TIPATOR-954556 format. One record per residue (C-alpha): y, z, x; residue in one letter; residue number from 1. Coordinates in nm, 2 decimals, decimal comma. Example, Ala and Ser with C-alpha at 12.3 -4.5 7.8 and 13.67 -1.06 7.14 Angstrom:
+--------+--------+--------+----+-----+
!      Y !      Z !      X ! aa !   i !
+--------+--------+--------+----+-----+
!  -0,45 !   0,78 !   1,23 !  a !   1 !
!  -0,11 !   0,71 !   1,37 !  s !   2 !
+--------+--------+--------+----+-----+
This chain:
+--------+--------+--------+----+-----+
!      Y !      Z !      X ! aa !   i !
+--------+--------+--------+----+-----+
!   0,89 !  20,58 !   1,31 !  m !   1 !
!   1,09 !  20,87 !   1,25 !  p !   2 !
!   0,97 !  21,20 !   1,35 !  q !   3 !
!   0,90 !  21,48 !   1,06 !  p !   4 !
!   1,15 !  21,74 !   0,97 !  l !   5 !
!   0,90 !  22,02 !   1,07 !  s !   6 !
!   0,89 !  21,88 !   1,46 !  m !   7 !
!   1,25 !  21,83 !   1,44 !  l !   8 !
!   1,30 !  22,19 !   1,33 !  a !   9 !
!   1,05 !  22,29 !   1,61 !  a !  10 !
!   1,28 !  22,10 !   1,82 !  q !  11 !
!   1,55 !  22,30 !   1,78 !  a !  12 !
!   1,39 !  22,60 !   1,77 !  h !  13 !
!   1,19 !  22,56 !   2,06 !  c !  14 !
!   1,35 !  22,29 !   2,26 !  p !  15 !
!   1,11 !  22,29 !   2,60 !  d !  16 !
!   0,87 !  22,03 !   2,67 !  a !  17 !
!   0,56 !  22,26 !   2,61 !  a !  18 !
!   0,69 !  22,36 !   2,30 !  s !  19 !
!   0,75 !  22,02 !   2,15 !  t !  20 !
!   0,38 !  21,94 !   2,28 !  r !  21 !
!   0,25 !  22,19 !   2,13 !  s !  22 !
!   0,41 !  22,11 !   1,79 !  f !  23 !
!   0,29 !  21,74 !   1,80 !  a !  24 !
!  -0,06 !  21,85 !   1,89 !  a !  25 !
!  -0,06 !  22,09 !   1,58 !  i !  26 !
!  -0,04 !  21,77 !   1,39 !  q !  27 !
!  -0,31 !  21,59 !   1,55 !  g !  28 !
!  -0,04 !  21,40 !   1,72 !  r !  29 !
!  -0,08 !  21,49 !   2,06 !  a !  30 !
!  -0,31 !  21,79 !   2,32 !  t !  31 !
!  -0,24 !  22,08 !   2,37 !  f !  32 !
!  -0,03 !  22,14 !   2,72 !  p !  33 !
!  -0,22 !  22,41 !   2,97 !  k !  34 !
!  -0,13 !  22,74 !   2,88 !  v !  35 !
!   0,07 !  22,95 !   3,15 !  r !  36 !
!   0,13 !  23,26 !   3,00 !  c !  37 !
!   0,18 !  23,65 !   3,17 !  n !  38 !
!   0,35 !  23,80 !   2,88 !  a !  39 !
!   0,15 !  24,10 !   2,86 !  p !  40 !
!   0,21 !  24,19 !   3,22 !  e !  41 !
!   0,54 !  24,28 !   3,13 !  y !  42 !
!   0,56 !  24,32 !   2,75 !  s !  43 !
!   0,40 !  24,43 !   2,42 !  a !  44 !
!   0,43 !  24,46 !   2,10 !  v !  45 !
!   0,45 !  24,81 !   1,88 !  i !  46 !
!   0,39 !  24,77 !   1,49 !  g !  47 !
!   0,53 !  24,99 !   1,24 !  a !  48 !
!   0,21 !  25,18 !   1,28 !  t !  49 !
!   0,21 !  25,23 !   1,68 !  g !  50 !
!  -0,05 !  24,97 !   1,72 !  q !  51 !
!  -0,01 !  24,86 !   2,04 !  v !  52 !
!  -0,10 !  24,45 !   2,07 !  h !  53 !
!  -0,03 !  24,26 !   2,45 !  p !  54 !
!   0,13 !  24,04 !   2,26 !  c !  55 !
!   0,22 !  23,87 !   1,90 !  f !  56 !
!  -0,07 !  23,64 !   1,84 !  f !  57 !
!  -0,33 !  23,88 !   2,01 !  i !  58 !
!  -0,44 !  24,20 !   1,85 !  s !  59 !
!  -0,53 !  24,50 !   2,05 !  g !  60 !
!  -0,77 !  24,73 !   2,03 !  p !  61 !
!  -0,76 !  24,94 !   1,71 !  s !  62 !
!  -0,76 !  25,27 !   1,91 !  h !  63 !
!  -0,49 !  25,16 !   2,11 !  a !  64 !
!  -0,21 !  25,35 !   1,94 !  k !  65 !
!   0,13 !  25,47 !   2,06 !  l !  66 !
!   0,10 !  25,79 !   1,93 !  g !  67 !
!  -0,25 !  25,85 !   2,11 !  d !  68 !
!  -0,04 !  25,89 !   2,46 !  g !  69 !
!   0,22 !  25,70 !   2,68 !  d !  70 !
!   0,24 !  25,36 !   2,65 !  l !  71 !
!   0,16 !  25,33 !   3,01 !  y !  72 !
!  -0,16 !  25,46 !   2,97 !  g !  73 !
!  -0,21 !  25,27 !   2,64 !  v !  74 !
!  -0,14 !  24,93 !   2,79 !  l !  75 !
!  -0,37 !  25,00 !   3,09 !  n !  76 !
!  -0,68 !  25,21 !   2,97 !  g !  77 !
!  -1,03 !  25,04 !   2,91 !  g !  78 !
!  -1,01 !  24,77 !   2,66 !  d !  79 !
!  -0,65 !  24,70 !   2,65 !  m !  80 !
!  -0,68 !  24,68 !   3,04 !  g !  81 !
!  -0,96 !  24,42 !   3,02 !  a !  82 !
!  -0,79 !  24,26 !   2,71 !  l !  83 !
!  -0,49 !  24,20 !   2,89 !  r !  84 !
!  -0,69 !  24,08 !   3,22 !  a !  85 !
!  -0,86 !  23,81 !   2,98 !  a !  86 !
!  -0,53 !  23,67 !   2,83 !  i !  87 !
!  -0,38 !  23,65 !   3,26 !  r !  88 !
!  -0,70 !  23,46 !   3,35 !  d !  89 !
!  -0,69 !  23,23 !   3,01 !  n !  90 !
!  -1,00 !  23,38 !   2,88 !  g !  91 !
!  -0,87 !  23,42 !   2,50 !  r !  92 !
!  -0,97 !  23,12 !   2,29 !  a !  93 !
!  -0,61 !  23,17 !   2,11 !  e !  94 !
!  -0,41 !  23,11 !   2,44 !  c !  95 !
!  -0,54 !  22,74 !   2,43 !  k !  96 !
!  -0,33 !  22,65 !   2,15 !  t !  97 !
!  -0,02 !  22,92 !   2,17 !  c !  98 !
!   0,32 !  22,75 !   2,07 !  v !  99 !
!   0,50 !  23,02 !   2,27 !  c ! 100 !
!   0,36 !  23,12 !   2,58 !  s ! 101 !
!   0,57 !  23,28 !   2,82 !  l ! 102 !
!   0,57 !  23,28 !   3,26 !  w ! 103 !
!   0,78 !  23,49 !   3,46 !  r ! 104 !
!   0,76 !  23,52 !   3,83 !  d ! 105 !
!   0,65 !  23,89 !   3,89 !  t ! 106 !
!   0,85 !  23,88 !   4,23 !  d ! 107 !
!   1,16 !  23,84 !   4,06 !  n ! 108 !
!   1,10 !  24,03 !   3,70 !  i ! 109 !
!   1,38 !  24,28 !   3,70 !  g ! 110 !
!   1,63 !  24,03 !   3,79 !  s ! 111 !
!   1,48 !  23,78 !   3,53 !  s ! 112 !
!   1,52 !  24,05 !   3,21 !  l ! 113 !
!   1,87 !  24,15 !   3,26 !  l ! 114 !
+--------+--------+--------+----+-----+
């Protein structure tokens, strides 16, 4: 049976096996792969209003705004620190069905960002 056009488009955009399996799971044709993600350890999403989020799919605490302090303080303070830890420990429901989880070796993160 030919793959649906949406699946072919997903494979062209995200060609790795985990992404392909995730998109198949969305269509009910597979189970979601196990997610391994440490993206909130080396990146953040900052919205137009200054709201800081640990990733594109999980909102940060409402008080986590760049205007409230420096980025390091916002990312590591209170609720945001706990939220990032929950993501790191795979404790968030959203992470179980994430289609774009990222993992980078934190020992070599500087070289992987170049």
